[in-house]
C-alpha positions as a LaTeX table, in Angstrom:
\begin{tabular}{lrrr}
\hline
Residue & $x$ (\AA) & $y$ (\AA) & $z$ (\AA) \\
\hline
Met1 & 0.01 & 0.00 & $-0.02$ \\
Thr2 & 0.99 & 3.63 & $-0.43$ \\
Asn3 & $-0.18$ & 6.86 & 1.03 \\
Ile4 & $-2.42$ & 7.47 & $-2.11$ \\
Pro5 & $-5.57$ & 5.67 & $-0.67$ \\
Leu6 & $-5.54$ & 7.71 & 2.52 \\
Met7 & $-4.77$ & 11.07 & 0.74 \\
Ser8 & $-7.64$ & 10.28 & $-1.67$ \\
Ile9 & $-9.87$ & 10.35 & 1.45 \\
Ile10 & $-8.17$ & 13.19 & 3.38 \\
Val11 & $-8.14$ & 15.72 & 0.56 \\
Pro12 & $-11.92$ & 15.57 & $-0.33$ \\
Val13 & $-12.93$ & 15.45 & 3.36 \\
Val14 & $-10.81$ & 18.47 & 4.22 \\
Leu15 & $-12.09$ & 20.32 & 1.18 \\
Leu16 & $-15.70$ & 19.52 & 2.10 \\
Leu17 & $-15.11$ & 20.68 & 5.68 \\
Ser18 & $-13.45$ & 23.88 & 4.40 \\
Phe19 & $-16.33$ & 24.51 & 1.99 \\
Leu20 & $-18.95$ & 24.21 & 4.77 \\
Ala21 & $-16.77$ & 26.18 & 7.18 \\
Tyr22 & $-16.38$ & 28.98 & 4.58 \\
Tyr23 & $-20.10$ & 29.69 & 4.63 \\
Ile24 & $-20.32$ & 29.36 & 8.41 \\
Phe25 & $-17.31$ & 31.31 & 9.60 \\
Val26 & $-16.49$ & 33.81 & 6.90 \\
Pro27 & $-18.73$ & 36.92 & 7.25 \\
Lys28 & $-21.14$ & 37.60 & 4.42 \\
Asn29 & $-19.65$ & 41.02 & 3.55 \\
His30 & $-16.39$ & 39.31 & 2.66 \\
Arg31 & $-18.04$ & 36.51 & 0.71 \\
Arg32 & $-20.01$ & 39.01 & $-1.41$ \\
Lys33 & $-16.94$ & 41.06 & $-2.10$ \\
Tyr34 & $-15.24$ & 38.26 & $-3.96$ \\
Ala35 & $-18.31$ & 37.80 & $-6.16$ \\
Asp36 & $-17.70$ & 41.27 & $-7.67$ \\
Ile37 & $-15.84$ & 40.72 & $-10.94$ \\
Ser38 & $-14.41$ & 44.22 & $-10.80$ \\
Leu39 & $-12.27$ & 43.15 & $-7.90$ \\
Lys40 & $-10.62$ & 40.10 & $-9.51$ \\
Gly41 & $-7.66$ & 41.99 & $-10.74$ \\
Lys42 & $-7.18$ & 43.74 & $-7.46$ \\
Tyr43 & $-7.55$ & 40.41 & $-5.65$ \\
Ala44 & $-5.00$ & 38.69 & $-7.86$ \\
Tyr45 & $-2.58$ & 41.63 & $-7.10$ \\
Tyr46 & $-3.17$ & 41.17 & $-3.40$ \\
Leu47 & $-2.59$ & 37.41 & $-3.66$ \\
Phe48 & 0.71 & 37.75 & $-5.50$ \\
Phe49 & 2.31 & 40.38 & $-3.33$ \\
Asn50 & 0.95 & 39.41 & 0.08 \\
Leu51 & 0.42 & 35.69 & $-0.01$ \\
Leu52 & 2.49 & 33.89 & $-2.58$ \\
Pro53 & 5.92 & 34.40 & $-1.01$ \\
Tyr54 & 4.70 & 33.08 & 2.32 \\
Leu55 & 2.97 & 30.09 & 0.80 \\
Leu56 & 6.18 & 29.25 & $-1.07$ \\
Ile57 & 8.29 & 29.50 & 2.07 \\
Val58 & 5.88 & 27.36 & 4.11 \\
Ser59 & 5.65 & 24.81 & 1.32 \\
Phe60 & 9.43 & 24.67 & 0.94 \\
Val61 & 9.94 & 24.12 & 4.69 \\
Tyr62 & 7.19 & 21.55 & 4.93 \\
Leu63 & 8.70 & 19.45 & 2.05 \\
Phe64 & 12.16 & 19.90 & 3.58 \\
Val65 & 10.92 & 18.33 & 6.82 \\
Lys66 & 9.01 & 15.59 & 5.06 \\
Phe67 & 12.14 & 14.57 & 3.16 \\
Gln68 & 13.89 & 14.09 & 6.54 \\
Asn69 & 14.87 & 10.49 & 5.83 \\
Leu70 & 16.52 & 11.37 & 2.48 \\
Ile71 & 18.48 & 14.11 & 4.16 \\
Val72 & 19.56 & 12.02 & 7.02 \\
Asp73 & 20.75 & 9.21 & 4.60 \\
Tyr74 & 22.54 & 11.64 & 2.37 \\
Leu75 & 24.39 & 13.33 & 5.14 \\
Asn76 & 24.89 & 10.02 & 6.91 \\
Ile77 & 23.57 & 11.40 & 10.23 \\
Val78 & 23.40 & 9.05 & 13.18 \\
Pro79 & 21.35 & 10.13 & 16.19 \\
Tyr80 & 23.30 & 9.96 & 19.42 \\
Tyr81 & 20.50 & 10.37 & 21.94 \\
Glu82 & 17.40 & 8.40 & 22.69 \\
Leu83 & 15.27 & 10.83 & 24.67 \\
Ala84 & 12.54 & 8.38 & 25.30 \\
Glu85 & 14.48 & 6.66 & 28.03 \\
Tyr86 & 15.07 & 9.93 & 29.89 \\
Ile87 & 11.42 & 11.03 & 29.34 \\
Phe88 & 10.21 & 7.69 & 30.80 \\
Leu89 & 12.34 & 8.33 & 33.86 \\
Leu90 & 10.83 & 11.76 & 34.20 \\
Glu91 & 7.13 & 11.06 & 33.64 \\
Gly92 & 6.76 & 7.26 & 33.77 \\
Gly93 & 3.56 & 5.95 & 32.21 \\
Thr94 & 1.42 & 8.99 & 33.00 \\
Val95 & 0.04 & 9.11 & 29.41 \\
Ser96 & $-1.59$ & 5.70 & 29.87 \\
Leu97 & $-4.23$ & 7.35 & 32.10 \\
Phe98 & $-5.74$ & 8.82 & 28.97 \\
Gln99 & $-6.60$ & 5.31 & 27.74 \\
Asn100 & $-8.61$ & 4.49 & 30.88 \\
Ile101 & $-11.69$ & 5.64 & 29.00 \\
Met102 & $-10.86$ & 3.70 & 25.85 \\
Thr103 & $-13.89$ & 2.92 & 23.60 \\
Pro104 & $-14.17$ & 2.07 & 19.82 \\
Gly105 & $-16.29$ & 5.16 & 19.27 \\
Leu106 & $-13.79$ & 7.49 & 21.13 \\
Thr107 & $-10.92$ & 5.83 & 19.12 \\
Tyr108 & $-12.50$ & 6.51 & 15.73 \\
Phe109 & $-13.57$ & 10.08 & 16.81 \\
Ser110 & $-10.03$ & 10.78 & 18.05 \\
Ala111 & $-8.46$ & 9.45 & 14.87 \\
Phe112 & $-10.84$ & 11.64 & 12.81 \\
Ile113 & $-9.81$ & 14.68 & 14.84 \\
Tyr114 & $-6.07$ & 13.86 & 14.70 \\
Ile115 & $-6.00$ & 13.25 & 10.86 \\
Phe116 & $-8.86$ & 15.25 & 9.39 \\
Gly117 & $-9.48$ & 17.93 & 12.14 \\
Phe118 & $-5.86$ & 18.86 & 12.27 \\
Ser119 & $-5.41$ & 19.14 & 8.52 \\
Phe120 & $-8.62$ & 21.21 & 8.31 \\
Leu121 & $-7.52$ & 23.58 & 11.04 \\
Leu122 & $-4.18$ & 24.29 & 9.37 \\
Ile123 & $-5.58$ & 24.71 & 5.82 \\
Phe124 & $-8.80$ & 26.56 & 6.67 \\
Thr125 & $-6.87$ & 29.03 & 8.84 \\
Phe126 & $-5.09$ & 30.10 & 5.70 \\
Val127 & $-8.47$ & 30.30 & 3.88 \\
Val128 & $-10.24$ & 32.37 & 6.54 \\
Leu129 & $-7.34$ & 34.78 & 6.86 \\
Ile130 & $-7.21$ & 35.27 & 3.04 \\
Ser131 & $-11.03$ & 35.64 & 2.75 \\
Thr132 & $-11.24$ & 38.26 & 5.56 \\
Lys133 & $-8.09$ & 40.10 & 4.30 \\
Lys134 & $-6.25$ & 39.68 & 7.62 \\
Val135 & $-2.92$ & 40.29 & 5.85 \\
Glu136 & $-0.94$ & 40.92 & 9.01 \\
Ala137 & $-2.32$ & 37.77 & 10.75 \\
Leu138 & $-1.69$ & 35.78 & 7.54 \\
Gln139 & 1.95 & 36.77 & 7.46 \\
Glu140 & 2.34 & 35.99 & 11.12 \\
Tyr141 & 0.69 & 32.57 & 10.66 \\
Ala142 & 2.97 & 31.68 & 7.76 \\
Ile143 & 6.08 & 32.84 & 9.70 \\
Ser144 & 5.00 & 30.91 & 12.79 \\
Ile145 & 4.56 & 27.67 & 10.75 \\
Thr146 & 8.00 & 28.11 & 9.28 \\
Ile147 & 9.63 & 28.70 & 12.70 \\
Ile148 & 7.92 & 25.65 & 14.19 \\
Tyr149 & 9.03 & 23.30 & 11.44 \\
Leu150 & 12.64 & 24.67 & 11.48 \\
Val151 & 12.97 & 24.37 & 15.16 \\
Ala152 & 11.45 & 20.88 & 15.41 \\
Phe153 & 13.44 & 19.46 & 12.45 \\
Pro154 & 16.87 & 19.15 & 14.31 \\
Phe155 & 15.14 & 17.42 & 17.21 \\
Tyr156 & 13.68 & 14.80 & 14.93 \\
Ile157 & 17.13 & 14.10 & 13.39 \\
Phe158 & 19.39 & 14.16 & 16.41 \\
Thr159 & 17.11 & 13.36 & 19.35 \\
Pro160 & 14.46 & 10.84 & 18.20 \\
Val161 & 11.67 & 10.02 & 20.63 \\
Arg162 & 9.59 & 6.88 & 19.80 \\
Val163 & 5.81 & 7.06 & 20.14 \\
Thr164 & 4.31 & 5.96 & 23.48 \\
Gly165 & 2.25 & 3.22 & 21.94 \\
Tyr166 & 5.41 & 1.30 & 20.86 \\
Thr167 & 7.47 & 2.28 & 24.00 \\
Leu168 & 5.19 & 1.81 & 26.99 \\
Pro169 & 3.59 & $-1.60$ & 27.56 \\
Ser170 & 0.70 & 0.19 & 29.25 \\
Val171 & $-0.19$ & 2.20 & 26.22 \\
Val172 & $-1.90$ & 0.81 & 23.11 \\
Pro173 & $-0.85$ & 2.31 & 19.74 \\
Leu174 & $-4.53$ & 2.89 & 18.77 \\
Leu175 & $-3.96$ & 5.12 & 15.81 \\
Tyr176 & $-1.43$ & 2.77 & 14.16 \\
Glu177 & $-3.49$ & $-0.35$ & 14.70 \\
Leu178 & $-6.75$ & 1.26 & 13.58 \\
Asn179 & $-6.07$ & 0.61 & 9.88 \\
Pro180 & $-3.08$ & $-0.73$ & 7.94 \\
Ile181 & $-3.30$ & 2.18 & 5.48 \\
Ile182 & $-2.92$ & 4.72 & 8.29 \\
Tyr183 & 0.16 & 2.82 & 9.64 \\
Glu184 & 1.60 & 2.65 & 6.15 \\
Val185 & 1.15 & 6.33 & 5.56 \\
Leu186 & 2.60 & 7.44 & 8.90 \\
Ser187 & 5.56 & 5.03 & 8.73 \\
Ser188 & 6.32 & 6.16 & 5.18 \\
Val189 & 7.30 & 9.68 & 6.42 \\
Asp190 & 8.45 & 8.57 & 9.90 \\
Pro191 & 9.77 & 4.92 & 9.40 \\
Tyr192 & 10.80 & 4.49 & 13.04 \\
Leu193 & 7.85 & 6.38 & 14.44 \\
Asp194 & 10.12 & 8.57 & 16.54 \\
Asn195 & 9.33 & 12.07 & 15.43 \\
Cys196 & 7.70 & 12.98 & 18.64 \\
Phe197 & 9.63 & 15.68 & 20.41 \\
Pro198 & 8.35 & 18.35 & 20.11 \\
Ser199 & 4.76 & 17.62 & 19.05 \\
Leu200 & 3.89 & 19.30 & 15.74 \\
His201 & 0.22 & 18.62 & 16.37 \\
Ala202 & 0.45 & 20.42 & 19.71 \\
Ala203 & 2.63 & 23.25 & 18.37 \\
Leu204 & 0.81 & 23.99 & 15.09 \\
Ser205 & $-2.75$ & 23.64 & 16.47 \\
Thr206 & $-2.01$ & 25.86 & 19.41 \\
Met207 & $-0.31$ & 28.43 & 17.32 \\
Ala208 & $-3.24$ & 28.52 & 14.85 \\
Met209 & $-5.50$ & 29.00 & 17.90 \\
Leu210 & $-3.34$ & 31.90 & 19.17 \\
Val211 & $-3.47$ & 33.62 & 15.71 \\
Ile212 & $-7.24$ & 33.32 & 15.34 \\
Val213 & $-8.06$ & 34.27 & 18.94 \\
Phe214 & $-5.75$ & 37.25 & 19.32 \\
Arg215 & $-5.27$ & 38.52 & 15.71 \\
Thr216 & $-8.77$ & 38.31 & 14.29 \\
Asp217 & $-12.33$ & 39.40 & 15.28 \\
Leu218 & $-14.04$ & 36.20 & 14.02 \\
Lys219 & $-16.01$ & 35.32 & 17.13 \\
Lys220 & $-17.68$ & 32.08 & 15.91 \\
Phe221 & $-14.39$ & 30.77 & 14.40 \\
Lys222 & $-12.51$ & 31.54 & 17.62 \\
Val223 & $-14.87$ & 29.26 & 19.59 \\
Met224 & $-14.49$ & 26.46 & 17.05 \\
Val225 & $-10.72$ & 26.79 & 16.90 \\
Val226 & $-10.29$ & 26.67 & 20.68 \\
Ile227 & $-12.51$ & 23.48 & 20.88 \\
Leu228 & $-10.70$ & 21.82 & 18.01 \\
Ala229 & $-7.27$ & 22.68 & 19.36 \\
Leu230 & $-8.20$ & 21.22 & 22.77 \\
Leu231 & $-9.53$ & 18.00 & 21.13 \\
Ile232 & $-6.26$ & 17.70 & 19.19 \\
Gln233 & $-4.27$ & 17.85 & 22.38 \\
Phe234 & $-6.30$ & 15.04 & 23.85 \\
Thr235 & $-5.92$ & 12.83 & 20.83 \\
Ile236 & $-2.13$ & 12.90 & 20.83 \\
Phe237 & $-2.16$ & 11.19 & 24.21 \\
Tyr238 & $-5.21$ & 8.96 & 23.79 \\
Leu239 & $-4.10$ & 7.46 & 20.52 \\
Gly240 & $-0.73$ & 6.42 & 21.93 \\
Ile241 & 1.46 & 8.91 & 20.13 \\
His242 & 2.98 & 11.64 & 22.30 \\
Trp243 & 4.49 & 11.95 & 25.78 \\
Ile244 & 3.59 & 14.76 & 28.14 \\
Ser245 & 7.07 & 16.29 & 27.50 \\
Asp246 & 6.32 & 16.33 & 23.73 \\
Phe247 & 3.14 & 18.25 & 24.46 \\
Ile248 & 4.87 & 20.77 & 26.72 \\
Ala249 & 7.64 & 21.34 & 24.22 \\
Gly250 & 5.05 & 21.79 & 21.54 \\
Ile251 & 3.08 & 24.35 & 23.45 \\
Leu252 & 6.25 & 26.29 & 24.30 \\
Leu253 & 7.26 & 26.22 & 20.63 \\
Ala254 & 3.79 & 27.53 & 19.64 \\
Phe255 & 4.12 & 30.55 & 21.99 \\
Leu256 & 7.68 & 31.17 & 20.94 \\
Ser257 & 6.83 & 31.14 & 17.23 \\
Tyr258 & 3.79 & 33.28 & 17.76 \\
Tyr259 & 5.84 & 35.78 & 19.83 \\
Ile260 & 8.54 & 36.07 & 17.19 \\
Ala261 & 6.07 & 36.37 & 14.39 \\
Thr262 & 4.01 & 39.09 & 15.99 \\
Arg263 & 6.91 & 41.04 & 17.40 \\
Tyr264 & 9.29 & 40.92 & 14.46 \\
Arg265 & 6.78 & 40.62 & 11.53 \\
Met266 & 7.83 & 43.86 & 9.87 \\
Arg267 & 11.51 & 42.96 & 9.89 \\
Ile268 & 10.74 & 39.53 & 8.54 \\
Ile269 & 8.51 & 40.65 & 5.75 \\
Lys270 & 10.93 & 43.27 & 4.67 \\
Thr271 & 13.52 & 40.48 & 4.35 \\
Val272 & 10.99 & 38.42 & 2.44 \\
Ala273 & 10.09 & 41.28 & 0.18 \\
Tyr274 & 13.74 & 41.87 & $-0.54$ \\
Leu275 & 14.44 & 38.18 & $-1.30$ \\
Phe276 & 11.39 & 38.04 & $-3.70$ \\
Ser277 & 12.05 & 41.60 & $-5.00$ \\
Leu278 & 8.44 & 42.57 & $-4.32$ \\
Glu279 & 7.07 & 46.03 & $-3.82$ \\
Gly280 & 3.33 & 45.25 & $-3.36$ \\
Asp281 & 1.22 & 47.04 & $-0.84$ \\
Glu282 & $-1.42$ & 45.39 & 1.24 \\
Trp283 & $-4.87$ & 45.21 & $-0.37$ \\
Lys284 & $-6.97$ & 48.00 & 0.93 \\
Asp285 & $-10.61$ & 48.89 & 0.55 \\
\hline
\end{tabular}
């Protein structure tokens, strides 16, 4: 099997969720604005100068991290530390408590949130920021994603931490045993299932929540994002994936990336504009 069967499910489901969310969470005045054909040229100008560079950077960093195994093999990097042993000494089997309420229904729901809910949150945050013209928040969001991936990458290479489901005898790897396709996909990008510290699910979902809550005025979407982010935190423990330490490191990374992006946004976008030789202004009414 390959990751194609699962992706053929993830893509349409996330697109459907985004389509429905668009009509629920994007205010009507913004949706109507894009229906005006006279704005198409202006909107294209806005996209090119204020979005494309950041999408390119995020895409490049994402692919860079996903090709981790090729990079490790090419550079002949051998990890010297196995943090799971030290993490176990620190927190023991605490995460096993999350599986005390294990039920088939909760497992399927958690898997849906972990796979589809997480993907939807990251993608639709881009959509809603673009649709509502939150240019500064959009730039901060893209910058934060880039920082999170770049900071996490060295840890995955030099300090691998194996998932709790295949480390602790008291924890069942629920996500990996749910379906062979899921295991095949996850192991194709993380063969040893040891890209745990810090948790990207914790870091990226928390960071997206911070951006939406503090950098937008979308009240309904704020509520949804907070609930979804909290559910994601639960699933990383319940499904037998992350340690408490992974979660804490992910949360700290989320706040760090958000702080850097919001505090130094102007310096960063000037550098990006210089690199891409852009002179576009923000789209204004």
